[in-house]
Phi, psi and omega in degrees: 000138181258131176280114183254014179286143179281141178290143176287148177295149179300142182305329181291347177261356184304316181295320179293319179297314180296321178295321178295317178296317179296320178296320178298314180301317181294320180290324185292318182089217185285117176291323180298320180292336181263003182299130181270160179257355177183162178204163173215149178238147176192179179234158176289162181305324182271358181075010183273352182220143171255124185251145177236135174238118184249130176253125182271160179305329179281002178092352178291149182243132180240135180241139179224151175222143176248140172295151182302325182286350176268342186300316179302317179294322178299317181296318180297316181291323177298315178300317179295319180293319179290328176295315177299318179300315181294323179295318178295320180292318177299314179300318179295319179295318177295321180293328182272348183290140177275134180298141177228141177072200181235149180277000000 
């Protein structure tokens, strides 16, 4: 059996990673305004490119492709971003939860 889990970034990089995420959020602007209404993923015939097709709410279609050698880094960053997303959602859920019982 092959272990396919992505390695966690080293603790000494945690501060740099968080600063990068905050910088991205500031640069990106409104996530609501950039929300897509659909997407598709696929690969080129030769497997050399990973393609994204994004459909915007106004119906416009945008296409992007990544070279195969960029995909591993993309997956690592996607895993980190989704982990960050889940941590924020969990924190918001815990903050909104009503206390029950006694501690």
